[in-house]
N, C-alpha and C positions, 0 to 999 in steps of 0.2 A: 585487488583493486581497493585503493584507500582514498578517502576524502581528504583533500588538502585545505579546502575552505568552503564556507557558505557565505554568499554575499549578504550584507546586512540590509541592503535596499531591495525591496520586493520588485519582481518583474511586473506584477500586476495583481489585482484582486478581482475575483470573479463572483458576481452577485448570484444569490440563490435564495430560496425560501426554506427556512428551518422550521421543524415541527415544534409546536407548543404542547401543552399538557391538557388541552380541551378544545372543543369546537371554536374555530376562529382565533385561536391563540398562536397561530404561526407568525413568524416575523422575518424581516429581511436580514440576511447575513452575507458574509463574503468568505470565499476560500482564498487564502494567500498563496501566491505562486513564487517560490524561491528559486534561485539559481545556485547550484553548488558545483565545485570543481573536484575532479579526481585525477590521480596520477596516470591512470590508463583505463580505457573502456574495452569491452569485448571487441575482438578483431572485426572490422567491418561496420561497427556501430559508431554513430556520431553523437548520440545523446541517449540518455535513459530518463524516462518520466516515471517517477515513483509517487504513489498516493495510496490513501486508505481512508476509511470512515467518512466517505462522502454521503452522509446521511441527511439528504435534503432533496428538494425538487426544484426544477427550473422556475424562473420567474414567469409571471403572467404575460409579460411582454414577449418573452421568448416562445411561449407556448402558442401564441396567436389564436386564442380561444379553443385550443385543443386540450385534451387531458394533460395534466402536468406530468412530464417525464421525470425519471430519476435524474438527479444531478449528474451522476456518472454516465448517463446516456448522452448528455449534451456537451459535457466538458471536453471530451477528446477532440471534437471538431473545432471548438473554440481555441484549444491549445494549438492545433495544427494550423489554423488560419490566422490567428491573431497574435500568438506569442512566439512560436518557434521561428518564423521567418525573420524576426528581429535579432536573433542571436548570431547570425552569420556563421552557421554551422557548415563544416566541410561535408562533402558528399558522403553518404553512408546511411545505414539503417538507423531507425529510431525505435528503441525498445521500451517496454513498459514493465514495471514491477507493481503488482497489486497486492496490498497487504490486508484485504478483507473489509467487510462491513460496508455495503453499498446500497442498503435498502432503507426506505422511509415510507410509511403508510400514505396512501393517496390523499387522504383528507387532511394530512398534516396536523392531526389532533392527538398524536401519541408519540412519545419518545421511546426509542428502543424496540420498535416493531421488527418482526422478521418476515422475509419474503423473497421472491424471485429476483435474482441479480444477474442471470445470464445475459439480459440485454445490455448490461454495463460492460461485461467482458466482450460481447460482440461489438459494441461501439468502439472500444479501444482497439480491437483487432482490425476493424474496418479502417481506422485512421493510421495505424502504426504497423511496423514490420514484424515484430514479435512481441508476445506477451507471456510473462511468467507470473503466477499468482497463487495465493492461498485463500481459503475461505475464512471469513470471520464468523463469530458465533451468532450473528443475526442474518446470515446468508442462507438462502435455499436455492435449489436448482430444479428446473421443471421435470427432469427425468427421474427425480426422486431417489437417485442412486447415492450411495455413500461417497462415491467418487464420480463427479460429473465428467463426461467425455467431451472433448472439443476437437475440431479438425483444424488443419493448417498449423501455422507456427504459434499455437496457443498451448501453453504448458501449465496444467493444473498440478500443483505440488502438495503432497501430504505424506510426509515421511519418505521423501525421495528427492532426487535432484535431476537437473538437466544441465548440459554444458552448451553454452552459446558463445561462439567466437573465442573458444579457449578458456572461458571463465565458467567455473562450476557454481551453480546456484542451487542451494538446498532449500526446501520448503517444509514447514510444519503448519498445518491448518488448525484453526480453532483455538481453544483456551483450556486451561485446567478447570475442571468442574465435574458436575454430575454426568456420567457417561450415558445416562438415559436421555439426555437432552442433545440436540444437534450440535455437532462440531465441538464436543467436549470429551476430554479424557480425565481420569483421576489425576491428581497432581503427581503422584508417584509414577504413573504410566507416562505422563507427559514429559517428566524430567528424564526418565529412562530412555524414552524414544528420542528426545533431543540429543542426549549424550551419544547414542548410537549413530545418529545422523551426522554429528560433528566428527565422528571417527573418519569420515570421508574427506575431512579438511576442506570444506567449501570456501570459495572466495567470498560469497555472499550467502547469508542465511536470512531467508524471507519468512516472517512470522506475523501472526496477528497480535497475540500477547508477546511480551518481550521482557528483557531485563530492566530492573530499575537502574538509576544512575545516582548513587548515594552522594557523591561529591557535589553534584548539582542540585540535589533534592528533588529529582524527577521520579515520578511514580513508575512502578512496574513490579516485577517479581524478583525478590531476593534469591529464590532458589534457581531461577533461570540464570540470573547473573552468576551464581556460583558455578554453574555448568560451564559457562563461557570462560570463567577464570581458570578452569582446569583444562582448557582446550587451546588449540592454536588460534592466533588472532584471526578474526573474521570481521566483515562488515555486516552488521545486523540491520535489516530494514523491517520496521515494525509499525503497528498502529495501536488501536484499542484504548490506550490511556494518553490523553493529550498532554503535551509538554509545551511550556511557553517558548521554548527554542527547539529547532528541529534536530540538533546535533549534540552528542555528548561522547566522550571517550572514557571507557572504563580503565581502572588502574592497571589491568592486565594488557592493555593496548587494543582491546576490541573496540571498534567504533560502532555507534548506534545512531541510525538515522530514523527519527520518529516522524512519520508522515500522516499521523492522525489529523484529519480535517485540514489537510494542506497538500499542495503539490510541490515536489522538488524536482527540478530538471538538472540532471548531472551531465556535465560536459568535461572534456579534457582541458588541462591548464592552458594549452596553447590555442584554444578556440577563441 
């Protein structure tokens, strides 16, 4: 599965509250929603919603005087009701790729807080037909397990893969870092694990951290890029570091879709 283009015009922007660095320092922000086109989707799938780093909370208007929910809890229903019907999609499943980091502290007074994100996964699963995702370094799950369990067509990935509609999706959770902290491996362990995972030659590699794109000047890990340069071409879906544009192609032919603080809806060219 390869991306053929990303539309320059946004489908929409979704308003939310972004956290500040102290009491009352939160502010209004928007999540851009892009449309991209691919040469083929998994069999039986009409669109894929890809996103990461939805680190905010719903607006006061949306909350209706109730506690502010995580942005990722309310966004799936908005996409289903207000965005996807306008695309004229053929009949088929709509899948989701989650690349991690969906928590923001309730008071919106701290950037980079960590906490429970299972409600976000559950919200996407309630609106769409299948979900595949990885954990970000700010994500925790209520069961406290190193690997959370889900029921139904929800696939949590960490150094493994799932095949959906004939398309193999590999996933590696977390980032390189201090292994005493949640969802971190030493850089050497992370690189070795990624290399072994790519031996399966996945069509899509889903990560939180990801490669840099030197030709475009986009941030990321040079060592992760080097691993992909030694492997067969793949479509990498990543978050963690924001890029001004959602898409880049490495010199080796690997494509990188950066969905940090954005949504990209992928459909086939003939849609």
